[in-house]
DODOPA-118756 format. One record per residue (C-alpha): x, y, z; residue in three letters. Coordinates in steps of 0.1 Angstrom, whole numbers, plus 2048, in hexadecimal, padded with zeros to 3 digits. Layout:
! residues N
{node {X,Y,Z},ala},
...
This chain:
! residues 488
{node {761,81D,A68},unk},
{node {75E,82B,A8C},unk},
{node {775,843,A9E},unk},
{node {77E,843,AC3},unk},
{node {788,863,AD5},unk},
{node {79E,85F,AF4},unk},
{node {7A2,87D,B0C},unk},
{node {7BE,87B,B25},unk},
{node {7BC,898,B3E},unk},
{node {7D5,8A1,B5A},unk},
{node {7D9,8C2,B6C},unk},
{node {7F6,8CC,B55},unk},
{node {7E9,8C2,B33},unk},
{node {7CD,8B3,B1E},unk},
{node {7D5,89A,B03},unk},
{node {7BC,88D,AE9},unk},
{node {7C2,86F,AD2},unk},
{node {7AB,866,AB4},unk},
{node {7AB,841,AAD},unk},
{node {79F,835,A8B},unk},
{node {7A3,812,A7D},unk},
{node {7B6,808,A9C},unk},
{node {7D2,822,A97},unk},
{node {7D8,844,AA6},unk},
{node {7D0,85E,A8B},unk},
{node {7D2,87F,A9E},unk},
{node {7E2,88C,ABE},unk},
{node {7D9,8AD,ACE},unk},
{node {7EB,8BA,AEC},unk},
{node {7E1,8D9,B00},unk},
{node {7F6,8E3,B1F},unk},
{node {7E7,8F8,B3B},unk},
{node {804,910,B3A},unk},
{node {804,915,B15},unk},
{node {7E1,911,B06},unk},
{node {7DE,917,AE1},unk},
{node {7D3,93A,AD6},unk},
{node {7C0,933,AB6},unk},
{node {79D,941,AB8},unk},
{node {7A5,958,AD5},unk},
{node {799,97C,AD0},unk},
{node {7AD,999,ADE},unk},
{node {7AB,9BF,AE0},unk},
{node {7CD,9C5,AD0},unk},
{node {7E3,9E4,ACE},unk},
{node {7F5,9ED,AAD},unk},
{node {81A,9EF,AB4},unk},
{node {827,9F5,A92},unk},
{node {819,9F9,A6F},unk},
{node {830,9ED,A52},unk},
{node {823,9FC,A31},unk},
{node {83F,9EB,A1D},unk},
{node {832,9C8,A29},unk},
{node {80E,9D3,A2B},unk},
{node {80D,9C5,A4E},unk},
{node {80D,9CF,A72},unk},
{node {819,9C2,A93},unk},
{node {7FE,9C1,AAE},unk},
{node {804,9BE,AD4},unk},
{node {7EB,9A5,AE3},unk},
{node {7FD,99F,B03},unk},
{node {814,983,AF8},unk},
{node {83A,981,AFA},unk},
{node {83D,98A,AD4},unk},
{node {827,9A2,AC1},unk},
{node {80E,991,AAA},unk},
{node {80D,995,A84},unk},
{node {7F0,9A4,A70},unk},
{node {7F1,9A5,A4A},unk},
{node {7DB,9BC,A35},unk},
{node {7CB,99D,A25},unk},
{node {7BD,993,A48},unk},
{node {7AE,9B6,A4F},unk},
{node {788,9B5,A48},unk},
{node {785,9DA,A42},unk},
{node {7A1,9D9,A27},unk},
{node {78E,9C1,A10},unk},
{node {77C,9D2,9F2},unk},
{node {757,9D4,9FA},unk},
{node {73C,9C8,9E3},unk},
{node {737,9E0,9C6},unk},
{node {759,9F0,9CC},unk},
{node {76F,9F7,9AF},unk},
{node {78F,9F3,9C3},unk},
{node {7A8,9DB,9B4},unk},
{node {7B7,9CF,9D5},unk},
{node {7B6,9D3,9FB},unk},
{node {7B8,9F6,A0B},unk},
{node {7DC,9FD,A15},unk},
{node {7E3,9F4,A39},unk},
{node {7F1,A17,A42},unk},
{node {7CE,A26,A3A},unk},
{node {7BD,A0E,A53},unk},
{node {7D5,A0B,A71},unk},
{node {7EB,A22,A85},unk},
{node {804,A1D,AA2},unk},
{node {7F2,A1B,AC3},unk},
{node {7D0,A12,AB4},unk},
{node {7BA,9FA,AC7},unk},
{node {7AC,9DE,AB1},unk},
{node {798,9BE,AB6},unk},
{node {7AB,9A0,AA8},unk},
{node {7A9,97A,AA7},unk},
{node {7C5,962,AA7},unk},
{node {7C5,94C,A88},unk},
{node {7E8,93C,A8D},unk},
{node {7FA,934,AAE},unk},
{node {81E,941,AB2},unk},
{node {834,928,AA1},unk},
{node {85A,927,AA6},unk},
{node {867,94B,AA4},unk},
{node {847,958,A94},unk},
{node {82D,96A,AA7},unk},
{node {808,963,AA6},unk},
{node {7F5,96A,A85},unk},
{node {7D6,980,A89},unk},
{node {7B7,989,A76},unk},
{node {79C,9A4,A7B},unk},
{node {782,98E,A6C},unk},
{node {773,97F,A8B},unk},
{node {763,95C,A8B},unk},
{node {754,94B,AAA},unk},
{node {74E,926,AA8},unk},
{node {72F,916,AB6},unk},
{node {723,8F1,AB5},unk},
{node {711,8F4,A94},unk},
{node {719,917,A87},unk},
{node {737,92F,A84},unk},
{node {72D,953,A89},unk},
{node {73D,96E,A73},unk},
{node {733,98F,A83},unk},
{node {741,9A5,A67},unk},
{node {734,98F,A4A},unk},
{node {711,98D,A3B},unk},
{node {710,96C,A27},unk},
{node {707,94A,A33},unk},
{node {720,92F,A29},unk},
{node {71B,909,A2A},unk},
{node {736,8F0,A32},unk},
{node {745,8E0,A13},unk},
{node {740,8BE,A24},unk},
{node {71B,8C2,A1F},unk},
{node {719,8B9,9FB},unk},
{node {6F4,8B5,9F4},unk},
{node {6E9,8D5,9E3},unk},
{node {6C5,8D3,9EF},unk},
{node {6D0,8CE,A12},unk},
{node {6E9,8EB,A10},unk},
{node {6CD,903,A04},unk},
{node {6B5,8F6,A1F},unk},
{node {6CF,8FD,A3A},unk},
{node {6D6,920,A2C},unk},
{node {6B1,928,A2C},unk},
{node {6AD,91B,A4F},unk},
{node {6CA,930,A5D},unk},
{node {6BD,94F,A4B},unk},
{node {69B,94B,A5A},unk},
{node {6AB,94C,A7D},unk},
{node {6B9,96E,A76},unk},
{node {6A7,98E,A80},unk},
{node {6A5,9A9,A66},unk},
{node {6BA,9C1,A7B},unk},
{node {6D4,9A7,A85},unk},
{node {6F6,9A9,A74},unk},
{node {70F,98E,A6E},unk},
{node {713,96E,A59},unk},
{node {717,949,A61},unk},
{node {729,92A,A54},unk},
{node {714,90B,A59},unk},
{node {729,8EE,A66},unk},
{node {723,8C9,A5D},unk},
{node {715,8C4,A80},unk},
{node {6F6,8D8,A76},unk},
{node {6EB,8BF,A5C},unk},
{node {6D2,8AE,A73},unk},
{node {6CD,8CB,A8B},unk},
{node {6AA,8D7,A95},unk},
{node {6A0,8FB,A92},unk},
{node {6A1,8FE,AB8},unk},
{node {6C6,8F2,AB8},unk},
{node {6D0,90B,A9D},unk},
{node {6BD,927,AAF},unk},
{node {6CF,91F,AD0},unk},
{node {6F1,920,ABD},unk},
{node {6E8,941,AAD},unk},
{node {6DE,951,ACE},unk},
{node {6FD,943,AE0},unk},
{node {714,951,AC5},unk},
{node {704,973,AC4},unk},
{node {705,976,AEA},unk},
{node {72A,96D,AE9},unk},
{node {731,988,ACF},unk},
{node {71D,9A2,AE2},unk},
{node {732,99B,B01},unk},
{node {752,99E,AED},unk},
{node {748,9C0,ADE},unk},
{node {73F,9CD,B00},unk},
{node {761,9C2,B0F},unk},
{node {773,9D2,AF2},unk},
{node {763,9F4,AFB},unk},
{node {76D,9F3,B20},unk},
{node {78E,9DF,B22},unk},
{node {7B1,9EC,B1C},unk},
{node {7C6,9DF,AFE},unk},
{node {7D6,9BD,B00},unk},
{node {7B7,9AF,B12},unk},
{node {7AB,98C,B09},unk},
{node {787,990,AFF},unk},
{node {77E,96D,AF7},unk},
{node {78F,94B,AFB},unk},
{node {786,92C,AE7},unk},
{node {77B,90D,AF9},unk},
{node {795,8F6,B09},unk},
{node {7A1,8D8,AF6},unk},
{node {789,8BF,B06},unk},
{node {76B,8D5,AFE},unk},
{node {777,8DB,ADA},unk},
{node {779,8B5,AD5},unk},
{node {753,8B3,ADB},unk},
{node {74C,8D2,AC6},unk},
{node {763,8CB,AA8},unk},
{node {76E,8A7,AA7},unk},
{node {74F,892,AAE},unk},
{node {73C,886,A90},unk},
{node {726,869,A85},unk},
{node {744,853,A83},unk},
{node {74E,859,AA7},unk},
{node {744,83A,ABC},unk},
{node {750,845,ADE},unk},
{node {763,860,AF1},unk},
{node {776,854,B10},unk},
{node {782,86C,B2B},unk},
{node {799,860,B47},unk},
{node {791,87D,B5F},unk},
{node {771,87B,B74},unk},
{node {770,8A1,B7A},unk},
{node {775,8A9,B56},unk},
{node {75D,88E,B4B},unk},
{node {742,89F,B60},unk},
{node {74B,8C1,B51},unk},
{node {749,8B3,B2E},unk},
{node {727,8A3,B36},unk},
{node {719,8C5,B40},unk},
{node {728,8D6,B22},unk},
{node {719,8BB,B0B},unk},
{node {6F7,8BD,B1C},unk},
{node {6F6,8E2,B16},unk},
{node {704,8E4,AF3},unk},
{node {704,8C2,AE2},unk},
{node {6ED,8A8,AF2},unk},
{node {6F3,890,AD5},unk},
{node {716,88A,AE1},unk},
{node {70B,87E,B04},unk},
{node {707,859,AFB},unk},
{node {72B,858,AED},unk},
{node {73B,868,B0C},unk},
{node {74B,84E,B24},unk},
{node {75F,851,B44},unk},
{node {77D,839,B42},unk},
{node {784,829,B64},unk},
{node {79C,80D,B5A},unk},
{node {7BC,805,B6D},unk},
{node {7D3,80A,B50},unk},
{node {7D9,82E,B43},unk},
{node {7C1,835,B26},unk},
{node {7DD,83E,B0E},unk},
{node {7F1,81E,B17},unk},
{node {7D2,809,B11},unk},
{node {7D0,814,AEC},unk},
{node {7F6,817,AE6},unk},
{node {7F5,83D,AE3},unk},
{node {815,843,AF7},unk},
{node {829,82C,AE0},unk},
{node {81A,83E,AC2},unk},
{node {825,85F,AD0},unk},
{node {849,853,AD3},unk},
{node {848,845,AAF},unk},
{node {839,866,AA3},unk},
{node {858,878,AB0},unk},
{node {870,863,A9C},unk},
{node {87D,867,A78},unk},
{node {875,844,A6C},unk},
{node {852,836,A67},unk},
{node {851,811,A5F},unk},
{node {837,804,A47},unk},
{node {827,7E2,A4C},unk},
{node {835,7D5,A2B},unk},
{node {859,7DC,A35},unk},
{node {85D,7FE,A24},unk},
{node {861,81D,A38},unk},
{node {85E,843,A38},unk},
{node {878,85C,A44},unk},
{node {868,87D,A51},unk},
{node {87F,89C,A54},unk},
{node {86F,8BB,A62},unk},
{node {881,8DD,A5D},unk},
{node {878,901,A62},unk},
{node {86D,906,A3E},unk},
{node {85E,8E5,A34},unk},
{node {85A,8C0,A3C},unk},
{node {867,8A5,A25},unk},
{node {85B,881,A25},unk},
{node {870,867,A13},unk},
{node {861,845,A09},unk},
{node {878,826,A08},unk},
{node {870,801,9FF},unk},
{node {887,7F4,A1B},unk},
{node {884,7CE,A1D},unk},
{node {863,7CD,A0A},unk},
{node {864,7B6,9EB},unk},
{node {843,7AB,9DD},unk},
{node {82F,7AA,9BD},unk},
{node {839,79D,99B},unk},
{node {854,7B6,994},unk},
{node {866,7D4,9A3},unk},
{node {84C,7EC,996},unk},
{node {831,7DA,9AA},unk},
{node {846,7DC,9C9},unk},
{node {84B,802,9C5},unk},
{node {826,807,9BD},unk},
{node {81A,7F4,9DC},unk},
{node {833,805,9F3},unk},
{node {828,828,9E6},unk},
{node {803,81E,9EB},unk},
{node {80A,814,A0F},unk},
{node {81F,833,A14},unk},
{node {803,84A,A08},unk},
{node {7ED,83E,A26},unk},
{node {80A,840,A3E},unk},
{node {813,863,A33},unk},
{node {7EF,870,A37},unk},
{node {7EF,862,A5A},unk},
{node {810,870,A63},unk},
{node {806,893,A58},unk},
{node {7E8,892,A70},unk},
{node {7FB,880,A8C},unk},
{node {819,897,A8C},unk},
{node {804,8B6,A82},unk},
{node {81C,8BE,A67},unk},
{node {814,8DF,A55},unk},
{node {822,8F6,A3A},unk},
{node {833,8E8,A1C},unk},
{node {838,8C2,A1C},unk},
{node {84C,8B1,A00},unk},
{node {845,88C,9FA},unk},
{node {862,879,9E9},unk},
{node {84F,859,9DF},unk},
{node {862,83D,9CD},unk},
{node {866,845,9A8},unk},
{node {84B,834,992},unk},
{node {84E,832,96D},unk},
{node {82A,826,968},unk},
{node {812,843,964},unk},
{node {7F4,82F,970},unk},
{node {807,826,990},unk},
{node {80F,84B,996},unk},
{node {7EB,855,991},unk},
{node {7DF,839,9A8},unk},
{node {7F7,843,9C4},unk},
{node {7ED,868,9C1},unk},
{node {7C8,85E,9C3},unk},
{node {7CF,848,9E1},unk},
{node {7E1,865,9F2},unk},
{node {7C5,87D,9EC},unk},
{node {7AC,864,9F9},unk},
{node {7C0,85E,A19},unk},
{node {7C4,884,A1E},unk},
{node {79F,88A,A1A},unk},
{node {799,881,A3F},unk},
{node {7B0,89D,A4A},unk},
{node {79D,8BA,A5C},unk},
{node {7B9,8D2,A53},unk},
{node {7B8,8E4,A32},unk},
{node {7D2,8D7,A19},unk},
{node {7DA,8D4,9F4},unk},
{node {7ED,8BA,9E0},unk},
{node {800,8C0,9C0},unk},
{node {807,8A6,9A5},unk},
{node {829,896,9A0},unk},
{node {844,8AF,997},unk},
{node {85F,8AA,97C},unk},
{node {875,89C,998},unk},
{node {85A,883,9A3},unk},
{node {852,897,9C3},unk},
{node {82F,89E,9D0},unk},
{node {829,8BF,9E3},unk},
{node {80F,8C1,9FE},unk},
{node {806,8E2,A10},unk},
{node {7F4,8DE,A31},unk},
{node {7E7,8FB,A45},unk},
{node {7FC,901,A64},unk},
{node {7E8,910,A81},unk},
{node {7FB,901,A9F},unk},
{node {81C,8F2,AA8},unk},
{node {825,8CF,A9B},unk},
{node {826,8B2,AB4},unk},
{node {84C,8B3,AB4},unk},
{node {84D,8D8,ABC},unk},
{node {834,8D4,AD9},unk},
{node {846,8B6,AE9},unk},
{node {86B,8BC,AE0},unk},
{node {885,8D7,AE0},unk},
{node {8A6,8DB,ACD},unk},
{node {8C1,8C3,AD9},unk},
{node {8DB,8D6,AEE},unk},
{node {8F6,8BF,AE1},unk},
{node {8F1,8C2,ABC},unk},
{node {8DD,8E3,ABB},unk},
{node {8C4,8D5,AA4},unk},
{node {8DC,8C7,A8A},unk},
{node {8D3,8A3,A92},unk},
{node {8F8,899,A95},unk},
{node {916,8A1,AA9},unk},
{node {93B,8A3,A9F},unk},
{node {94F,884,AA6},unk},
{node {966,882,AC4},unk},
{node {984,882,AAD},unk},
{node {978,8A2,A9C},unk},
{node {975,8B3,ABE},unk},
{node {998,8A7,AC8},unk},
{node {9A7,8B7,AA9},unk},
{node {994,8D7,AAF},unk},
{node {9A3,8D8,AD2},unk},
{node {9C6,8D2,AC5},unk},
{node {9C2,8EF,AAD},unk},
{node {9B4,905,AC8},unk},
{node {9D2,8FD,ADF},unk},
{node {9EA,907,AC4},unk},
{node {9D8,929,AC0},unk},
{node {9D8,92F,AE5},unk},
{node {9FD,926,AE8},unk},
{node {A06,941,ACE},unk},
{node {9F3,95C,AE2},unk},
{node {9F9,953,B06},unk},
{node {A15,945,B1C},unk},
{node {A06,931,B39},unk},
{node {A17,917,B4E},unk},
{node {9FF,8FC,B43},unk},
{node {9E1,8F6,B2C},unk},
{node {9C4,8E2,B3A},unk},
{node {9A9,8D3,B23},unk},
{node {987,8CF,B33},unk},
{node {970,8B8,B1E},unk},
{node {958,89C,B1F},unk},
{node {962,879,B29},unk},
{node {963,86C,B05},unk},
{node {97A,888,AFA},unk},
{node {992,883,B17},unk},
{node {992,85D,B11},unk},
{node {99C,863,AED},unk},
{node {9B8,87A,AF6},unk},
{node {9C5,860,B0F},unk},
{node {9C3,843,AF5},unk},
{node {9C1,848,ACF},unk},
{node {9CC,86C,ACE},unk},
{node {9E6,86B,AEA},unk},
{node {A03,86D,AD2},unk},
{node {9F5,88D,AC0},unk},
{node {9EF,89D,AE2},unk},
{node {A13,895,AEE},unk},
{node {A21,8A3,ACD},unk},
{node {A0E,8C4,AD1},unk},
{node {A1A,8C6,AF6},unk},
{node {A3E,8C2,AEA},unk},
{node {A39,8DC,ACE},unk},
{node {A2B,8F8,AE4},unk},
{node {A42,8EF,B01},unk},
{node {A26,8EF,B1B},unk},
{node {A16,8D2,B2F},unk},
{node {9F2,8CA,B25},unk},
{node {9DB,8BA,B3F},unk},
{node {9B8,8AA,B3B},unk},
{node {999,8AE,B51},unk},
{node {978,89D,B4C},unk},
{node {95A,8B4,B4F},unk},
{node {93B,89E,B54},unk},
{node {922,8B9,B4B},unk},
{node {932,8BF,B28},unk},
{node {923,8AD,B09},unk},
{node {939,8A0,AEE},unk},
{node {93E,8C1,ADB},unk},
{node {945,8D6,AFA},unk},
{node {968,8DD,B07},unk},
{node {97C,8F9,B17},unk},
{node {9A1,901,B19},unk},
{node {9AD,90F,B3A},unk},
{node {9CE,923,B3C},unk},
{node {9DF,919,B5D},unk},
């Protein structure tokens, strides 16, 4: 199976779509005014140390102070041979006003600031450099033990005796030559040397290192042996990526293409329609079943329904087939919408144990293509499956949407009749406190229409009861729940 990568670039944003088996599997969006921060290295300033929470707030020049927990402080970890039972208390490591080199491991999400770590890692094409570490790790995706040991020995041989730091060998290094690995090692060490020099001379809150932009990260992180082509719709950026690939990853060059068609690249592959669907609650399955996706602050829930699907010899077969199809759709939606944190899957109840095991196995298989770290629990006593997926950046909905001003995020608004009755109660309260000549109701067109028609009798009765005239005025800028009562 081959993957296609589409890169749509405009001055204001870069969008990347990963196409697999004819469907959009992932969407990544990076806006010029709000680039992601994960991977950036800053010289931070300790604002406040909280011993009770074993954490600290660090100023790195953002709107909100970033968060650093003791578990993410490299110096706090027990060293090899140490008898310490746990990490060193944070109050013994940090103090207010201290300058400290930190790396962002989670973007600010919602009301939470960025999450930081003092364990620095700098990603290259084939290696990840860990300046404070000493070991050489191998990507879990390289499963052959002989090959793992050969790569470990190869990277160790490239290290000088006096050089410090460890490495993680990425899957891209499987077929790399010694020269390619040496070039990556040299590049990463030069980068770290530059960072350490800047940290000695620059004031706190300085950005010391910024990760590659999204288009460059696509070449570094997304391209693999399954990638058949990478299409870029901007000539200028195509040239830039060509130069970047020539310098760092020549093997990618044959796959890089400049798209020059008349139709927009994302329209050609149906990506724009897929983005619209990914913002909706309902996801239709080919069989006639459907998913309902509800995203909240604390978790995401996905409910599976059979809908109009009726197939198989009996109802159990129908449920089983719907859940199997849903397993693949759920895995795709997690990647497409970039859903993270706790995800609760409410699959259709299955009595047959074999069916439950088969669906769980299919779900794990579908999730195995996900680049983001996740874990899947078995069925709970209530028949629910819990998935935890690492959240490092905002979900697609949070990037593209904002809270509805009409419903304030509730997903529904009060009916016009409910608002009318609220206004009548408010008029009665106002009449008991004040003595104007007239009350004027300012509201949306739909509320005024209801008062003139279905609720006209109740409005007239209240006017007679308080002994004051009540007039109506349409305010076109008001939404259904908005109103005002003016004392004339």
